[in-house]
KEZA-115431 format. One record per residue (C-alpha): residue in three letters; y negated, x negated, z negated. Coordinates in steps of 0.001 Angstrom, whole numbers, padded with zeros to 6 digits, always signed. Layout:
ALAYXZ;...
//
This chain:
UNK+018130-010838+051033;UNK+015800-013196+050112;UNK+018492-015607+049594;UNK+019387-015925+052929;UNK+016334-015585+054083;UNK+014399-017941+051877;UNK+017827-021023+053145;UNK+016712-020555+056625;UNK+012902-020982+055644;UNK+013875-024051+053473;UNK+015883-025204+056825;UNK+013291-024974+059276;UNK+010779-026505+056744;UNK+012678-029446+056786;UNK+013316-029845+060405;UNK+009360-028632+060895;UNK+008649-031752+059375;UNK+010813-034116+060146;UNK+009656-032952+063343;UNK+006610-033772+063119;UNK+006904-036874+061100;UNK+009060-038302+063943;UNK+006194-036990+066656;UNK+003526-039199+064370;UNK+005618-041805+063776;UNK+006285-042178+067706;UNK+002586-041449+068481;UNK+001325-043669+066157;UNK+000164-046271+068167;UNK-002481-044374+069654;UNK-003390-043785+066011;UNK-004783-047084+065791;UNK-005369-049150+062304;UNK-005346-045888+060222;UNK-001258-045547+062091;UNK+000405-046491+058296;UNK-002518-044387+055848;UNK-002459-041280+057998;UNK+001770-041638+058140;UNK+001397-042417+054332;UNK-001111-039425+053549;UNK+001519-036947+055393;UNK+004438-037623+054186;UNK+003156-037307+050541;UNK+001805-034271+051181;UNK+004996-033267+052282;UNK+007542-034821+049723;UNK+007444-032143+047687;UNK+008277-028746+050151;UNK+010949-031001+052008;UNK+012542-031789+047858;UNK+011913-027802+047739;UNK+013215-026685+051301;UNK+016361-028806+050497;UNK+016838-027848+046569;UNK+016386-024651+047351;UNK+019360-024501+050036;UNK+022001-024897+048163;UNK+023771-022438+046492;UNK+021899-020359+043655;UNK+025365-019567+042128;UNK+026788-022446+041666;UNK+023789-024426+041384;UNK+021616-022308+039585;UNK+019234-025786+038225;UNK+018297-027001+041266;UNK+016210-023836+042031;UNK+014520-024865+038593;UNK+014183-027711+040116;UNK+012241-026896+043287;UNK+010350-024736+041854;UNK+009380-026864+039183;UNK+008309-029584+042085;UNK+006607-026936+043456;UNK+004317-026370+040942;UNK+003650-029732+039598;UNK+002947-030279+043075;UNK+000047-027035+043473;UNK-001149-027966+040023;UNK-002192-031469+041126;UNK-003528-030748+044194;UNK-005577-028139+042861;UNK-006841-030232+040640;UNK-007638-033172+043081;UNK-008866-031611+045967;UNK-012033-030553+044577;UNK-012731-034043+042915;UNK-012433-035896+045143;UNK-013479-033016+048596;UNK-016270-031207+049458;UNK-017385-028332+047325;UNK-015907-026260+050844;UNK-012424-026893+049418;UNK-013202-025349+046323;UNK-011869-022006+048364;UNK-007802-024233+048632;UNK-008011-024467+044992;UNK-008193-020416+044501;UNK-005573-019925+046361;UNK-004061-023152+044888;UNK-004595-021189+040709;UNK-003523-018041+042695;UNK-000216-019698+043927;UNK-000076-021105+039891;UNK-000348-017384+038503;UNK+001820-015409+040797;UNK+004737-018321+040348;UNK+004328-017399+036478;UNK+003709-013741+036786;UNK+007871-014011+039143;UNK+008800-015992+035950;UNK+011960-013998+036192;UNK+012419-013124+040264;UNK+013569-017021+041179;UNK+014182-016365+044980;UNK+010240-014812+044187;UNK+009278-017857+043074;UNK+011018-019981+046332;UNK+009876-018044+048902;UNK+006472-018186+048186;UNK+006491-021908+047892;UNK+008910-021920+051682;UNK+006235-020014+052848;UNK+003068-022654+051283;UNK+005239-025400+052164;UNK+006053-024174+055737;UNK+001894-023460+056556;UNK+001084-026986+055857;UNK+004239-028404+058251;UNK+002395-026369+060770;UNK-001025-026510+059724;UNK-000183-030320+059923;UNK+001939-030212+062765;UNK-000997-027923+065007;UNK-004039-030651+064139;UNK-002094-033402+064540;UNK-000915-031565+068408;UNK-004683-030460+068926;UNK-006365-034294+067702;UNK-003373-036360+069930;UNK-004389-033368+073175;UNK-007732-034453+073164;UNK-008075-037374+072546;UNK-005819-038368+075332;
//
């Protein structure tokens, strides 16, 4: 059951990421001189979830290592952002780091259940992609 849900959630994360990036790319002339930096920032933030989504959609019986690789990429990305956010952002973003710590701890707590770990990371990826899509659309609507 979780494998099928992860497959569809992974593909939806990949497709929503590509649609979000395409939308920003189409409207990048309206973003001005910061367009390349904004697109690079968005791609940098979405790339681990795109890779995790693609690797997580493979058949777990035929390709068991792809799930492990996807989980390691996600754990590394969450760990790095958990460390970098308090160093680079305002103290208000400290709560995001606490959420990241809980995600990593949950990932190690459910270490035996690979599908559940992948579901957690795909769900976080979907939330981040949706956040970029919604804030991008609302920012572009306000600027017109």
